N, C-alpha and C positions, 0 to 999 in steps of 0.2 A: 948394852946401852940402847940399841935399836929396839930390842924386845921390850924394854921398860917403857920407852916412849909409846910404842904401839899398844901395850897393855893399858897405859894411862889414857890414850885416846879412846880405846874401846870402853873403858869404864865411864869416861865423860859422856860418850854417846849413848850409853845404856841409861845413865842417870838423868839425862836431859829429856824430860817428858813435857810435851806440849799438847794442849787440848786442840783437837781438829774438828772442823765441821764443814759441811758443804753448803755453799751459798749459791742459789739459783736466781736468775733474773730473766723474766719473760716480758717483752715489750711488744705492743701492737701499735705500729705506726700507720697512720692514715695518709692517703694521698691528699695533697693540697689542691684545692680548687683554685686555679690561677685566674680564671676569667668567668664571668657570668654567661648565661645562655646567649648564643648568637646565631645568626642565620636561621631565623624562624621560618617554618613553612606550616601553614595552617589550612586545613580543609574542613569546612562545615557543610554538612548536608542534613536535610530533614530526615527524621526517623519517626517510628511509630510512637515512641515515648516523648518526643519533642525534637531535640537537635542532637546530632552526632558530630563530635569534633575529633579530628586526627591532627596531632601536633608532632612536628619533627624539627629538631634543632641540634646544634653542635655546642659542646661544652669542653673546656680545656681542664683536665684533671691530671695532676702530676706533671708529666712531660708529654702527654699524649692528648690529641683531640678525640673525643668520643661522640658518637651520634646517639641521641636519645629520641625514642619514638613511643607515643602512647595514644590511646583513644579513650574517649569518655562519652557518656550519654547523659543528657540533662534536659530540664524543661526549657532552658534557654541557652543561647550560645555561650554566655559567660560561665555558667555552672558546668556545662559540658567540657569547655576548654580547660577550666581549672582542674577538673577530674583527670583530664588527659595529661596535664602537666605533672600532677602528683604521681600518676602511674609511670610516666616516663622518667621522673627523677628516681623512683624506686628501682626501675630496671637498670639505669645507668650506674647507680651506686652499688647494686648487686653484682654488676660485672667487675667493679673496681675494688670494693671494700671486702675484706681487709687487704690492703695492698701488700703488707709485709709483716711477718711475725719474726722477731729476732729473739734469740735466747743465748744465754751464756751461763756456764757453771764453773765455779771456782772452789778449790779446796783451800781453806784458810786454816793455818795452824798458828797458835799464839801461846806464849807463856804467860800472858796477862790473865789474871783470874777473872771469872765471870762475876758480875755484880748480881747478887741474889739477896732476897730477904733472909735475914739470919738473926740469931740472938746477938744483942749488942751489950756492951758494958758501959757504965758511967765513966766519962772521961775519954772514951774511944772516939777517934775521928773516922767517920764513915761517909759513904755516898748517901744522898738523900733517899734513893730508891732501895737501900739496904734495910730500911725500916718500913713497916707496913703503914698504910694510911689508917687514921683513927676510924673506928666503926661508926661513931655518931657524926652526922653531917655537920653539926654546929662546931664540933671540935677539929674539923679538918682544915679550917681556915688558917692562913698564915697570920702571925701577929708580931708586933715589934716589942722587943724588950731591951732596954738600954741601947737603942739605935742598932739593934741586930735583928735580922729576920729569923723567926722561929716558927715551929709547928709541933703539934702533938702527934704521937704515934702509938700503936698498940703492938704487942708481941705476945704470941701464943706459944705455950710450952706444954707438951704432954709429958707428965712425970708420974710414975707409980699409978698408972691407970686413971689419972686425974688430968684435967685440962686447966692450966693456969693462964690467966690473961694479965699481962702487965701493961701499964701505960707509961709513957715517957715523953720527954721534951728534947728536941734537937734544935740547935741554933747554927746558923751559917758561920763559918770560920772567918771569912772576909767578904768583901763586896763584889768580888769577881763573879761573872755569870756562871762559871762552871767549877765552883769551888766545893770543898767538902764541908760536912756538918759535924758539929761536936755534940755528943750525947751528954746533955746537961743533967738530966734526972731520969730515973726509972723507978717506978713504984708499983 
C-alpha cells in the first residue's frame, strides 16, 4: 500500500509542470535633500577676467551634513558667484549620488498560461491582448454596439506557403474593467 501511494505521488509530481521565469528588479534610490543651503561663506576678489568668487556652504542630504565648495570667474560678482554655486552643487551631488542601488531577483513558477496572440475561433472567450490590433489606424478605435464595447482585430496565418490575413470583431463580455472579450465574428 505504501509503495502504491509513493508511486502515485511520484507520478503526480512528474506530471505537474509549471512555467518558470526569473524576474529581476533594480532600483536606484536617491538621497533626499532635507534642507536648503545654509551657513554661506563667500569671498569675492578681483581677477584678470573680472571677479573671482569662492563659495562655501553646508547642505543636509539624507541624514548627513555635507560641505559644498566651488569657485567661479565672471565679469561681475553675480555671474562669478552663480558659476561658483553651480560648480559646488555638482561636486556635492557627485559625492552623494547615487546613494544606493538595490536589486532583487525572484524565480517565479506558475501553472497559469501566458497570454499571447494566437488564432481564435468565433464564440470563444479570450483576453483582449490575445488578438492583434488592426493594421489600419482607423479600424483600431473602440466602438459601441448594442451598449457593448467592441473593437476590430487582425489575425495572420501562414498555411501552405501562403500568408492569410483574417479580420474579426471582439466585444467585451461585461462592464467590469478586467473582463474577457467574446469573438463575435472572423472573416
